[in-house]
N, C-alpha and C positions, 0 to 999 in steps of 0.2 A: 800819801801822798806819791801822786802815781807821778814820776819823769814828762815834760815836754814832747809831743811827737817831732821826729828826728824832721828836717824842712832838708828833704833834695831841691837838688837841682834843677830836679823840674817840677815841684812845689813854686821857689823860684818866678820861673820865667814862667806855668801860666797865668803865678798871679802877677806881674806885669805886664802879661797878654791883656787881660782883663779887665787894666781897667784905662780899655780902650785909648794906645800914646798914638799922639803926632806921628806922622809919617818917620818925619827927624827924630825922634825918640828913639824906636826904634834903629833905628840907622847909628843912636850917638850910642845904645845900648848897650855895658858890660856886666858879668859877674858880681858879687856884693865884692869885693875884697877880700873874706875870713874864706867863701868860697870856690875866688881864680887861686886862693892857695896850699885849699884845700888839692884840689885838682893838680897846681903842678909837684907838692911833698907824693901822691898818689904815682904821676908819672916819671917825679923822681924814682922810687922807691920801688915800681916795674924796672925803667933801667936797671934794677940792683937785685931785679928778681928779688924778692920782700914782702911781696902783697899777700894775701891772706886770698878764697877767694873769694866774700863776701865783700872787699879791698877791689877789686880785678872786677868783678860785677859793677860800681859803686864808680872809678875808670871809664868804662865799655857807659856811663848814664852821658857824664862828660861829654864823653866822643859823640854821642848822638846829639844830646845838648847843640852843642856845638855844631856839632854839622846841619841844626836843625832851625840854628841863626843864624848861619851863612847864607843857611839856604832861602830863608825871608828877605833876608837881607838886601841879596844880589833882588831877590824877586821887585822890593816897596824899589830899589835902586831904578827897577826900570819902570815901574808903572810912577816915578816922581820924575823919570826921563818926558813919562809919554809915549813911552816903546811898549809901556805892555797893551 
């Protein structure tokens, strides 16, 4: 039996976006608690200089995903305000 494929932060976010969420759902979106905990653990380990190379790559995926969602939420706010 093969193990289930690992779902990345981008898998989770793109699944959410593919569901065609309402603008308010985009603004309210947060990662599932288990992914938030994983990101926090990676940041903690980074501060302690204890990350493996693969963990560092995973941490940068979280940072890029956070940057993307911040931009998406800002654009959604502009659209809702009628300024976009």
